[in-house]
C-alpha positions as CSV (number, residue, x, y, z in Angstrom):
1,X,-21.8,-0.8,-4.3
2,X,-19.5,2.2,-5.1
3,X,-17.0,3.6,-2.7
4,X,-14.1,6.1,-2.9
5,X,-10.7,6.7,-1.3
6,X,-8.2,9.5,-1.7
7,X,-4.6,9.1,-2.8
8,X,-2.0,11.8,-2.4
9,X,0.9,13.0,-4.5
10,X,3.7,15.3,-3.5
11,X,4.1,16.3,-7.1
12,X,4.1,14.2,-10.2
13,X,2.1,11.3,-11.6
14,X,0.4,8.3,-10.1
15,X,1.1,4.6,-10.9
16,X,-1.6,2.0,-11.4
17,X,-0.6,-1.6,-11.6
18,X,-1.3,-5.1,-10.1
19,X,-0.2,-5.7,-6.5
20,X,2.3,-8.4,-7.4
21,X,3.9,-6.1,-10.0
22,X,4.2,-3.2,-7.5
23,X,6.7,-5.2,-5.3
24,X,9.3,-4.7,-8.2
25,X,8.6,-0.9,-8.6
26,X,11.7,1.1,-7.9
27,X,10.2,4.6,-7.7
28,X,12.5,7.5,-7.5
29,X,16.2,6.9,-7.0
30,X,18.6,9.8,-6.2
31,X,22.3,10.2,-6.3
32,X,24.2,11.4,-3.2
33,X,23.9,15.0,-4.6
34,X,20.1,14.5,-4.9
35,X,20.1,14.2,-8.7
36,X,17.3,11.9,-10.0
37,X,18.8,8.7,-11.7
38,X,17.5,8.9,-15.3
39,X,17.3,5.1,-15.4
40,X,15.1,4.7,-12.4
41,X,11.4,3.8,-12.7
42,X,10.1,7.2,-11.7
43,X,12.3,9.0,-14.2
44,X,11.0,6.7,-16.9
45,X,7.4,7.2,-15.7
46,X,7.9,11.0,-15.9
47,X,9.4,10.7,-19.4
48,X,6.4,8.6,-20.5
49,X,3.9,11.3,-19.8
50,X,6.2,14.2,-20.6
51,X,8.0,13.1,-23.8
52,X,10.0,15.7,-25.7
53,X,8.0,18.7,-26.8
54,X,4.7,17.2,-25.5
55,X,2.6,16.4,-22.4
56,X,0.3,13.4,-22.2
57,X,-2.6,12.7,-19.8
58,X,-1.5,9.1,-19.4
59,X,0.9,6.5,-20.8
60,X,2.2,3.0,-20.1
61,X,5.5,2.0,-18.7
62,X,7.2,-1.4,-18.4
63,X,9.3,-2.2,-15.3
64,X,10.9,-5.1,-13.4
65,X,14.3,-6.8,-13.9
66,X,13.3,-7.9,-17.4
67,X,10.5,-5.4,-18.1
68,X,8.0,-8.1,-17.4
69,X,5.4,-5.8,-15.6
70,X,3.2,-3.0,-17.1
71,X,1.7,-0.1,-15.3
72,X,-0.4,3.0,-16.2
73,X,1.1,6.4,-15.5
74,X,-1.4,9.2,-15.0
75,X,-0.4,12.8,-14.6
76,X,-2.5,14.4,-11.9
77,X,-0.7,17.8,-12.3
78,X,1.3,19.0,-9.3
79,X,1.0,18.2,-5.6
80,X,-2.4,17.3,-4.3
81,X,-4.8,14.4,-3.9
82,X,-6.9,12.4,-6.2
83,X,-10.2,10.5,-5.5
84,X,-10.4,6.8,-6.6
85,X,-14.0,5.6,-7.1
86,X,-14.4,1.8,-7.3
87,X,-16.9,-1.0,-6.9
88,X,-16.4,-3.3,-3.9
89,X,-16.4,-6.7,-5.5
90,X,-14.9,-8.8,-2.7
91,X,-17.8,-9.2,-0.3
92,X,-20.8,-8.6,-2.6
93,X,-21.9,-9.9,-6.0
94,X,-20.5,-8.0,-8.9
95,X,-22.8,-5.3,-10.2
96,X,-23.2,-3.8,-13.7
97,X,-20.4,-1.4,-13.3
98,X,-17.1,-3.0,-14.4
99,X,-15.0,0.0,-14.1
100,X,-13.2,2.3,-11.7
101,X,-12.0,5.9,-12.0
102,X,-9.3,8.2,-10.6
103,X,-10.1,12.0,-10.6
104,X,-8.2,15.1,-9.5
105,X,-10.4,18.2,-9.1
106,X,-9.8,21.9,-8.4
107,X,-13.0,23.2,-6.8
108,X,-13.9,25.5,-3.8
109,X,-15.0,23.8,-0.6
110,X,-18.6,22.8,-0.6
111,X,-18.9,22.0,-4.3
112,X,-17.6,18.5,-4.2
113,X,-20.4,16.9,-6.2
114,X,-19.9,18.8,-9.5
115,X,-16.7,17.0,-10.7
116,X,-18.3,13.6,-9.8
117,X,-21.4,14.4,-11.9
118,X,-19.2,15.6,-14.8
119,X,-17.1,12.5,-14.8
120,X,-20.1,10.1,-14.4
121,X,-22.0,11.7,-17.3
122,X,-19.1,12.2,-19.7
123,X,-19.9,10.7,-23.1
124,X,-17.3,8.2,-24.3
125,X,-16.7,10.3,-27.5
126,X,-15.3,13.1,-25.3
127,X,-12.7,10.9,-23.7
128,X,-9.2,10.3,-25.0
129,X,-8.2,6.7,-25.7
130,X,-5.0,5.6,-24.0
131,X,-4.9,1.8,-24.5
132,X,-5.5,-1.4,-22.4
133,X,-4.1,-2.5,-19.1
134,X,-4.3,-6.1,-17.8
135,X,-5.5,-6.4,-14.2
136,X,-6.0,-10.1,-14.2
137,X,-5.7,-10.6,-10.5
138,X,-8.1,-7.8,-9.6
139,X,-5.8,-6.6,-6.9
140,X,-4.6,-3.2,-7.8
141,X,-2.3,-0.6,-6.4
142,X,-2.8,3.2,-7.1
143,X,0.2,5.0,-5.7
144,X,2.4,8.1,-6.2
145,X,4.9,7.0,-8.8
146,X,7.9,8.3,-6.8
147,X,7.2,5.8,-4.0
148,X,9.7,2.8,-4.0
149,X,8.0,-0.4,-3.0
150,X,10.6,-1.1,-0.4
151,X,9.8,2.2,1.4
152,X,6.3,0.8,2.3
153,X,7.7,-1.4,5.1
154,X,10.7,-2.9,6.7
155,X,11.7,-5.8,4.5
156,X,14.8,-7.9,5.0
157,X,14.8,-9.3,1.4
158,X,13.1,-8.7,-1.9
159,X,11.2,-12.0,-1.3
160,X,9.9,-10.8,2.0
161,X,8.8,-7.5,0.4
162,X,6.9,-9.3,-2.4
163,X,5.2,-11.6,0.1
164,X,4.2,-8.7,2.4
165,X,2.8,-6.6,-0.4
166,X,1.0,-9.6,-1.8
167,X,-0.6,-10.1,1.7
168,X,-2.1,-6.6,1.5
169,X,-4.3,-7.8,-1.3
170,X,-5.9,-10.3,1.1
171,X,-7.0,-7.6,3.5
172,X,-10.4,-5.8,3.4
173,X,-10.0,-3.0,0.8
174,X,-9.1,-0.3,0.5
175,X,-5.7,-0.6,2.3
176,X,-3.7,2.6,2.7
177,X,0.0,2.7,1.7
178,X,2.1,5.0,3.8
179,X,5.7,6.1,4.1
180,X,7.4,7.1,7.3
181,X,5.7,10.4,8.2
182,X,3.8,10.6,4.9
183,X,0.3,9.1,4.9
184,X,-2.0,8.2,2.1
185,X,0.4,8.1,-0.8
186,X,-1.2,5.0,-2.2
187,X,-4.0,2.5,-1.8
188,X,-4.6,-1.2,-2.6
189,X,-8.1,-2.0,-4.1
190,X,-10.0,-5.0,-5.3
191,X,-11.6,-4.6,-8.8
192,X,-13.2,-7.0,-11.1
193,X,-10.4,-9.1,-12.8
194,X,-9.9,-8.5,-16.5
195,X,-8.4,-6.3,-19.2
196,X,-9.4,-2.7,-18.9
197,X,-9.8,0.0,-21.6
198,X,-8.1,3.2,-20.4
199,X,-9.5,6.6,-21.3
200,X,-8.9,10.1,-20.0
201,X,-11.3,13.0,-19.7
202,X,-11.3,16.6,-18.3
203,X,-13.4,19.7,-17.6
204,X,-11.5,23.0,-17.8
205,X,-13.0,25.9,-16.1
206,X,-12.1,29.5,-16.5
207,X,-9.9,29.5,-13.4
208,X,-10.2,26.0,-11.9
209,X,-6.7,24.8,-11.1
210,X,-5.4,28.4,-11.1
211,X,-7.7,29.5,-8.4
212,X,-6.0,31.0,-5.4
213,X,-5.8,29.2,-2.0
214,X,-8.0,31.9,-0.5
215,X,-10.7,31.2,-3.1
216,X,-10.3,27.5,-2.8
217,X,-10.4,27.2,1.0
218,X,-11.9,30.5,2.1
219,X,-15.4,31.4,2.9
220,X,-18.1,30.0,0.6
221,X,-18.9,32.1,-2.4
222,X,-21.2,31.8,-5.4
223,X,-19.3,30.3,-8.4
224,X,-20.3,29.7,-11.9
225,X,-20.0,26.2,-13.4
226,X,-16.9,27.1,-15.3
227,X,-15.0,28.2,-12.2
228,X,-13.8,24.7,-11.3
229,X,-11.7,22.1,-13.1
230,X,-11.2,18.4,-13.0
231,X,-9.4,15.6,-14.9
232,X,-9.9,11.9,-14.7
233,X,-8.7,8.5,-16.0
234,X,-11.3,5.8,-16.4
235,X,-10.7,2.1,-16.5
236,X,-13.5,0.1,-18.2
237,X,-13.4,-3.6,-18.2
238,X,-13.5,-5.2,-21.7
239,X,-16.6,-7.2,-22.6
240,X,-14.5,-10.2,-23.5
241,X,-12.6,-10.3,-20.1
242,X,-12.8,-13.7,-18.3
243,X,-13.3,-14.0,-14.6
244,X,-10.1,-14.9,-12.7
């Protein structure tokens, strides 16, 4: 049973990690003069996908007091929203699809199925290998990487924050993560526990992400297949993963 939910970004990459790990994510930290602290988690996440003289689709970052957590950083390219497609495993038997996918698309209104079909039918040979991410609990956060975990609620102590965020994993997914006045910047999902192979794919149209807002949101027109773009990151559960 496949479902989807949208996650927003106000510019910059998304973080994918286990719920328990997210409680230690520091996000973006700024100085009094609004300069980004180069040692903060968000700055390191940005550097991971934008190393010197290069730009990556996705990369891994370690975080936590002792670097004990690992997350996947995926660059969705500027402000916007991404669609997360996942299988609901909590209340129904697991199906054959042991994977989930996050996709950002640039397409005129009324053409929403084209990127989904492209991502669903993409051959593995066309996708770029990133590595493996352990999601052994099956409780996963997908969130704008600039979000600091303590901003998702009013927590008196780090222990209270960790307990509250962990409690989200027991709710009926997906669970939306919000900041004060900013909705939908993250979500909590259930996926099948295991180790996931991470790959990236894309479809680059002639204009796609460079399409004007008038074209993107204006009256419906006739567009060729190469007049839209999308990019995605796919998480495929390894065959040797063991049920949690």
